[in-house]
KOLNUFI-132098 format. One line per 3 residues: number of its first residue (from 0); for each residue x, y, z of N, C-alpha, C, O. Coordinates in steps of 0.05 Angstrom, whole numbers, plus 5000, padded with zeros to 4 digits. Layout:
# residues N
NUM = X:Y:Z:X:Y:Z:X:Y:Z:X:Y:Z | ...
This chain:
# residues 173
0 = 5014:4973:5000:5002:5004:5002:5017:5026:5001:5036:5031:5016 | 5010:5036:4985:5033:5063:4977:5018:5090:5002:4994:5092:5004 | 5033:5103:5015:5032:5121:5031:5031:5148:5020:5047:5154:5003
3 = 5011:5168:5030:5013:5197:5016:5039:5209:5024:5049:5201:5044 | 5050:5226:5009:5063:5241:5014:5062:5263:5037:5039:5271:5040 | 5076:5272:5051:5075:5289:5077:5090:5310:5074:5115:5310:5071
6 = 5075:5332:5074:5090:5361:5069:5109:5363:5089:5103:5356:5112 | 5130:5370:5084:5153:5368:5106:5146:5397:5132:5154:5398:5156 | 5130:5417:5116:5127:5440:5129:5107:5434:5151:5103:5453:5167
9 = 5093:5411:5155:5073:5406:5172:5095:5393:5193:5099:5369:5189 | 5106:5401:5207:5125:5391:5235:5104:5376:5253:5108:5352:5258 | 5083:5388:5261:5072:5366:5279:5066:5339:5270:5065:5321:5286
12 = 5062:5336:5244:5055:5318:5226:5077:5292:5225:5071:5268:5224 | 5107:5305:5226:5127:5290:5222:5132:5281:5252:5142:5260:5257 | 5125:5299:5271:5129:5289:5297:5114:5268:5314:5116:5262:5337
15 = 5095:5257:5293:5072:5245:5304:5073:5222:5325:5055:5214:5340 | 5102:5213:5323:5112:5187:5342:5138:5193:5361:5153:5177:5371 | 5139:5221:5362:5159:5226:5377:5154:5230:5408:5133:5222:5415
18 = 5169:5242:5427:5163:5234:5453:5152:5266:5458:5156:5284:5441 | 5138:5272:5479:5121:5295:5489:5140:5313:5482:5133:5331:5466 | 5161:5314:5491:5183:5347:5477:5186:5351:5451:5187:5375:5444
21 = 5187:5337:5438:5187:5336:5404:5162:5343:5396:5160:5358:5376 | 5141:5335:5407:5115:5337:5398:5106:5365:5402:5096:5377:5384 | 5110:5375:5426:5104:5407:5438:5123:5426:5422:5116:5449:5416
24 = 5147:5415:5415:5165:5437:5406:5153:5437:5374:5149:5458:5363 | 5148:5412:5361:5137:5417:5334:5113:5432:5330:5108:5446:5310 | 5096:5429:5352:5070:5444:5343:5078:5477:5347:5074:5492:5328
27 = 5087:5485:5367:5099:5513:5372:5114:5522:5348:5105:5542:5336 | 5139:5508:5336:5152:5517:5313:5125:5519:5291:5118:5541:5283 | 5111:5496:5284:5097:5504:5268:5078:5525:5262:5073:5534:5239
30 = 5065:5534:5289:5053:5561:5293:5068:5583:5285:5059:5601:5269 | 5094:5582:5298:5118:5606:5290:5117:5608:5261:5112:5629:5249 | 5121:5582:5248:5123:5583:5214:5109:5601:5205:5114:5621:5193
33 = 5080:5590:5216:5061:5600:5200:5056:5631:5201:5044:5643:5183 | 5066:5643:5225:5061:5673:5233:5079:5685:5212:5069:5700:5196 | 5104:5678:5211:5122:5685:5191:5114:5685:5166:5114:5707:5154
36 = 5107:5661:5154:5098:5659:5128:5073:5672:5118:5068:5673:5094 | 5056:5685:5137:5033:5709:5135:5039:5730:5128:5023:5743:5115 | 5072:5742:5136:5080:5762:5131:5099:5768:5110:5106:5790:5101
39 = 5107:5745:5103:5124:5746:5074:5112:5752:5052:5091:5741:5046 | 5126:5772:5036:5118:5779:5011:5103:5813:5016:5093:5827:4999 | 5107:5816:5038:5080:5840:5037:5101:5864:5041:5125:5862:5047
42 = 5088:5883:5037:5102:5911:5036:5100:5925:5069:5080:5922:5083 | 5119:5938:5077:5115:5950:5102:5086:5959:5109:5075:5954:5131 | 5075:5976:5084:5045:5985:5088:5031:5970:5092:5016:5974:5111
45 = 5028:5947:5077:5011:5925:5080:5009:5915:5100:4986:5912:5108 | 5034:5906:5120:5038:5893:5138:5027:5908:5165:5019:5896:5185 | 5031:5939:5160:5020:5955:5177:4988:5962:5174:4974:5973:5190
48 = 4982:5954:5154:4950:5966:5153:4936:5962:5172:4943:5941:5182 | 4915:5972:5185:4898:5966:5205:4875:5959:5193:4864:5978:5183 | 4861:5935:5190:4844:5925:5176:4818:5922:5197:4796:5917:5187
51 = 4820:5925:5222:4801:5917:5243:4809:5942:5269:4830:5953:5275 | 4788:5943:5277:4790:5967:5304:4811:5967:5321:4820:5989:5329 | 4822:5942:5328:4846:5939:5347:4872:5947:5334:4871:5953:5310
54 = 4895:5948:5348:4923:5957:5336:4930:5923:5322:4953:5921:5314 | 4919:5908:5321:4917:5878:5310:4924:5879:5281:4906:5877:5265 | 4947:5882:5273:4960:5880:5248:4979:5861:5244:4991:5854:5264
57 = 4985:5850:5216:5008:5829:5212:5033:5842:5228:5043:5830:5247 | 5042:5863:5222:5065:5874:5234:5063:5877:5257:5083:5871:5270 | 5040:5886:5275:5035:5887:5301:5032:5859:5315:5034:5858:5340
60 = 5027:5838:5302:5028:5809:5310:5056:5799:5314:5060:5786:5335 | 5075:5804:5299:5099:5804:5297:5110:5811:5322:5120:5796:5339 | 5109:5843:5325:5119:5857:5348:5111:5842:5378:5127:5837:5397
63 = 5080:5837:5376:5070:5827:5403:5086:5798:5408:5099:5795:5428 | 5082:5779:5388:5093:5756:5395:5129:5755:5402:5142:5738:5414 | 5136:5775:5391:5166:5777:5402:5169:5783:5427:5187:5772:5440
66 = 5150:5803:5441:5148:5801:5468:5140:5784:5482:5148:5784:5506 | 5119:5762:5471:5109:5736:5480:5130:5720:5487:5130:5709:5509 | 5150:5717:5467:5171:5697:5468:5190:5704:5490:5195:5688:5508
69 = 5201:5731:5489:5215:5736:5517:5206:5738:5539:5221:5735:5558 | 5178:5743:5543:5173:5744:5570:5166:5721:5583:5168:5719:5607 | 5155:5697:5564:5150:5671:5581:5175:5654:5577:5175:5635:5592
72 = 5198:5658:5559:5217:5641:5562:5243:5655:5574:5256:5640:5590 | 5252:5678:5570:5274:5689:5580:5269:5700:5599:5282:5692:5619 | 5248:5724:5604:5242:5735:5629:5241:5710:5655:5250:5712:5678
75 = 5230:5688:5643:5216:5669:5666:5240:5650:5674:5247:5646:5697 | 5249:5640:5655:5270:5617:5659:5301:5629:5657:5318:5613:5666 | 5307:5648:5650:5338:5658:5644:5335:5688:5647:5345:5701:5628
78 = 5326:5702:5665:5322:5728:5665:5350:5741:5664:5369:5729:5673 | 5355:5763:5654:5377:5781:5657:5372:5804:5666:5351:5815:5662 | 5392:5814:5680:5390:5846:5697:5373:5871:5676:5378:5881:5654
81 = 5359:5874:5691:5336:5894:5673:5313:5886:5660:5295:5900:5651 | 5317:5856:5659:5290:5837:5650:5263:5846:5664:5264:5847:5688 | 5238:5851:5653:5215:5860:5671:5195:5845:5651:5193:5850:5627
84 = 5179:5824:5669:5158:5808:5663:5142:5827:5655:5140:5847:5669 | 5127:5823:5632:5101:5844:5626:5079:5827:5635:5080:5803:5629 | 5057:5836:5651:5032:5821:5659:5013:5827:5646:5016:5848:5632
87 = 4989:5812:5646:4965:5816:5624:4951:5840:5640:4928:5846:5634 | 4965:5854:5660:4946:5876:5670:4959:5903:5663:4949:5925:5668 | 4984:5898:5651:4997:5923:5635:4980:5924:5611:4963:5908:5606
90 = 4989:5954:5592:4972:5962:5574:4974:5940:5552:4995:5936:5540 | 4949:5925:5548:4947:5906:5521:4956:5908:5497:4969:5892:5484 | 4948:5933:5490:4954:5942:5465:4983:5947:5455:4993:5941:5433
93 = 4999:5961:5479:5024:5967:5480:5046:5952:5457:5061:5964:5441 | 5042:5920:5464:5059:5902:5450:5050:5903:5417:5066:5893:5401 | 5029:5914:5409:5019:5911:5390:5032:5942:5363:5033:5945:5339
96 = 5038:5958:5387:5039:5988:5376:5067:5989:5355:5089:5980:5361 | 5062:6000:5334:5087:5995:5314:5106:6023:5323:5098:6041:5337 | 5131:6022:5312:5141:6046:5319:5157:6057:5293:5162:6042:5274
99 = 5163:6080:5293:5170:6088:5260:5191:6072:5248:5190:6071:5224 | 5208:6060:5259:5229:6041:5249:5222:6020:5246:5241:6008:5235 | 5201:6006:5249:5189:5981:5243:5184:5976:5223:5164:5987:5213
102 = 5199:5955:5207:5190:5943:5178:5190:5913:5182:5198:5903:5203 | 5180:5901:5163:5171:5871:5159:5199:5860:5166:5202:5843:5184 | 5220:5871:5150:5246:5855:5156:5261:5859:5183:5279:5844:5190
105 = 5252:5882:5197:5266:5880:5227:5250:5867:5243:5259:5851:5259 | 5224:5870:5240:5203:5855:5256:5208:5826:5249:5213:5814:5271 | 5210:5811:5231:5217:5787:5227:5241:5776:5238:5241:5753:5246
108 = 5262:5791:5238:5290:5787:5249:5282:5783:5278:5283:5761:5289 | 5276:5806:5291:5271:5805:5318:5252:5778:5327:5257:5761:5345 | 5234:5779:5314:5212:5750:5320:5233:5724:5317:5237:5713:5339
111 = 5243:5714:5298:5261:5695:5290:5286:5691:5314:5292:5669:5324 | 5300:5716:5319:5319:5712:5342:5304:5713:5370:5320:5710:5388 | 5278:5718:5378:5267:5718:5398:5261:5681:5404:5265:5666:5423
114 = 5249:5677:5375:5241:5645:5378:5269:5623:5384:5268:5602:5397 | 5295:5639:5370:5317:5620:5375:5326:5620:5403:5334:5600:5415 | 5324:5645:5412:5329:5646:5444:5313:5633:5460:5322:5622:5480
117 = 5288:5633:5454:5271:5620:5467:5275:5585:5467:5268:5571:5486 | 5285:5574:5446:5288:5552:5438:5315:5540:5458:5316:5518:5469 | 5336:5563:5457:5356:5555:5470:5352:5555:5503:5365:5540:5518
120 = 5333:5574:5510:5328:5572:5538:5312:5550:5546:5318:5537:5566 | 5291:5543:5532:5276:5523:5544:5293:5494:5533:5283:5473:5541 | 5313:5492:5519:5327:5467:5514:5344:5458:5542:5353:5435:5547
123 = 5346:5484:5560:5365:5476:5582:5349:5459:5601:5363:5445:5615 | 5318:5458:5603:5305:5453:5623:5288:5430:5616:5280:5425:5593 | 5283:5417:5637:5261:5386:5637:5233:5403:5634:5228:5426:5643
126 = 5221:5387:5621:5187:5400:5624:5173:5402:5649:5153:5415:5653 | 5188:5386:5668:5174:5392:5695:5193:5411:5711:5192:5413:5736 | 5206:5422:5699:5218:5443:5710:5201:5474:5724:5190:5491:5710
129 = 5202:5475:5745:5179:5500:5754:5199:5524:5759:5222:5523:5766 | 5183:5545:5754:5194:5576:5756:5173:5593:5771:5151:5585:5765 | 5174:5613:5789:5158:5627:5797:5145:5647:5778:5161:5657:5762
132 = 5121:5654:5777:5106:5670:5757:5098:5696:5776:5096:5693:5801 | 5095:5719:5765:5087:5735:5781:5055:5738:5790:5046:5748:5811 | 5040:5726:5767:5009:5723:5771:5003:5697:5781:4986:5694:5799
135 = 5016:5676:5770:5003:5649:5772:5015:5634:5797:5008:5612:5804 | 5033:5648:5808:5054:5632:5828:5072:5619:5819:5094:5629:5823 | 5073:5592:5804:5090:5572:5793:5078:5562:5768:5055:5554:5766
138 = 5099:5562:5745:5089:5550:5726:5112:5535:5714:5135:5544:5717 | 5109:5513:5700:5127:5487:5690:5133:5497:5662:5120:5515:5650 | 5155:5484:5652:5161:5494:5624:5143:5478:5608:5139:5486:5585
141 = 5131:5455:5617:5111:5441:5603:5086:5463:5596:5078:5468:5574 | 5079:5473:5616:5057:5489:5617:5060:5515:5598:5042:5525:5584 | 5085:5524:5599:5091:5547:5587:5092:5539:5555:5084:5554:5537
144 = 5102:5516:5549:5099:5506:5522:5070:5504:5511:5064:5511:5488 | 5054:5495:5527:5027:5491:5516:5019:5516:5515:5010:5521:5493 | 5020:5534:5531:5010:5564:5531:5022:5574:5507:5006:5582:5489
147 = 5043:5576:5503:5051:5586:5480:5041:5573:5451:5037:5587:5431 | 5039:5547:5451:5028:5544:5429:4998:5554:5423:4991:5564:5402 | 4986:5551:5442:4959:5566:5440:4964:5591:5441:4944:5599:5429
150 = 4977:5613:5448:4979:5640:5445:4988:5646:5413:4981:5665:5399 | 5003:5627:5407:5015:5629:5376:4993:5623:5359:4984:5638:5342 | 4984:5602:5366:4962:5590:5342:4937:5609:5345:4924:5611:5324
153 = 4930:5620:5360:4914:5643:5365:4918:5664:5347:4900:5672:5332 | 4942:5672:5347:4951:5694:5333:4962:5688:5305:4966:5706:5288 | 4969:5661:5300:4965:5656:5267:4947:5661:5258:4947:5676:5239
156 = 4919:5645:5270:4891:5648:5259:4881:5678:5249:4869:5683:5229 | 4892:5697:5271:4887:5729:5261:4903:5733:5239:4895:5746:5219 | 4927:5723:5242:4945:5730:5215:4934:5725:5190:4936:5742:5172
159 = 4920:5698:5188:4909:5684:5169:4892:5706:5154:4896:5716:5132 | 4867:5710:5174:4847:5730:5169:4859:5755:5159:4847:5764:5140 | 4881:5770:5166:4888:5792:5160:4901:5794:5135:4899:5815:5123
162 = 4916:5774:5125:4930:5764:5105:4911:5760:5088:4918:5767:5066 | 4885:5750:5089:4870:5747:5069:4852:5767:5060:4840:5766:5039 | 4848:5790:5080:4838:5808:5079:4856:5829:5065:4846:5850:5055
165 = 4883:5824:5064:4907:5843:5054:4907:5836:5025:4901:5856:5011 | 4913:5812:5009:4914:5801:4987:4900:5780:4980:4906:5774:4957 | 4882:5765:4990:4864:5742:4986:4887:5716:4989:4879:5694:4980
168 = 4911:5716:5000:4927:5697:5006:4912:5684:5035:4905:5696:5056 | 4910:5655:5029:4897:5639:5045:4919:5609:5056:4939:5605:5043 | 4914:5595:5075:4928:5572:5079:4948:5573:5097:4959:5595:5096
171 = 4959:5556:5115:4976:5551:5132:5002:5553:5121:5021:5563:5134 | 5005:5544:5097:5033:5538:5086:5039:5557:5059:5060:5555:5047
């Protein structure tokens, strides 16, 4: 019996028999890559265009998710002097706000760097490793990975809709 070809861009499908860590990493990386694919090929103006009443733009999603990555991995698991964890009680729109120098290229580079740093930080700890959280008490790396899968997937869905409204392009790949 011939098996259908599996698209290698579907990391979670390829990791379907992996251990828990491989599966969690594959799902998070898939959603990270989906967000990046949604911004590729757009002009700075298209990526910054507001298509909904909130500050949610394709460029703003990249900026927000860069903050999210640093917040949950670096600030909690490997804080550096001066790192401040941003709580959900802080200005929710601030992480979506674009600056004059924000370009698709610079936002993609910052997000990719944040994801790379998150991977390096997470790789240093077991899934059961627990750290203090300013609002929740304690969180495990497992919980943070699941939360980031949820957060990134949610925003990948937003990016999908915004990209379709921008130029009609659809699909995760």
